[in-house]
N, C-alpha and C positions, 0 to 999 in steps of 0.2 A: 504494500500500500504506500509506495513512495509518492511524495508530493513536492511541489515547487513552492510551498508557502514562503513568503518573504518573512525573514526572521530579523527582528530589531532588538538591539541590546542597549540598555541604559544603565549607567552607574549613578546611584543616588548619593546624596550628600553624606549619608552615614556609611558609605563604602559598599553597601549591598548592591547586587546586580540583578536586574530584571531582564529576562529574555522572553520576547513575545512574538507570536504570529497570530493570524486570524483564528487559528484553531487550538492554540495552546499557550501556556506561560510557565515560566520557572522563576522563582525568587530565591536568590542565594545570598547567604550572609555568614560571616564569621561569628561564632558565638563564644569562642575561646581560642587561644593560640592552638592551631592544628586541628580545630573542630569546626566544620562547616555544616550549616543547615540548609537543605534544599527543599522548597515547597514546589511541587510539580502538579500541573493541572492540564487537562485536555489531551491533545495529540501532539507528539514530538516528531517532526520530520528530521532528516539528517542534518539540516541547518542548525539545529539546537546544539549539536555536539560541540562544535568549536568554542562558542562562548561559554558553555557550561564547563567544559574540561579546562578552559583557561583559568577559571576560578580555583579549581582543585590543583592544577599544576603550579600556579603561583604560590599557593600555600605549601605545596610539596617542596618547591624550590627554596622557599624561605626557611622552612622548619625541618625538612627531611622526612616528614611523615604527615599523614592526614587521616582524619576520621570524618566520614560524611554521614550525617543524620538526614535521611530522606523521607519526607512525607509525600507519598505517591498515591494517597487514597483517592484523589480526584483525577489522577492520570488515567485516561481511557485507553490509550494505545501509543505505540512507538513504531517507527518504520525500521526496516531491517538495517539500513545503513547506520542509523543512530545506535542501535544495539550492538552491531558489530564493531563500530569504532570504540565505544566504551569498553567492550570486552577486551580489545587489544590493549587499551590503556591500563585496565585492571591487571592484565597479565604482566605488563612491564613493571608494575608497582606492587605486586602481590606481597612483598615483604614489608612494605612501609605504608600500606593503605588498608583501611577497614571501612565497611559500610554497614549501616544499620537502617533497614527499610521499615 
């Protein structure tokens, strides 16, 4: 179910990041050093991957590890490209990364 949704990224004054398309949204913020909270809703096309992984990668680069707390209760679906891209990132960082869904 690939889509060409236009994905827009905004960084808010508190440092949190919002990624949106007409069919989905993600709000990501740091809740403690090395701990990120992601709230996900709707449908994620592959275009969501780059801005969402950038938040995690920045934290990883600064601190060497990251824990992601993900609220995906309102996430209805993701496309294959999005899932596959995250899977590759997870594999690269499996020793320094944890996720709680």
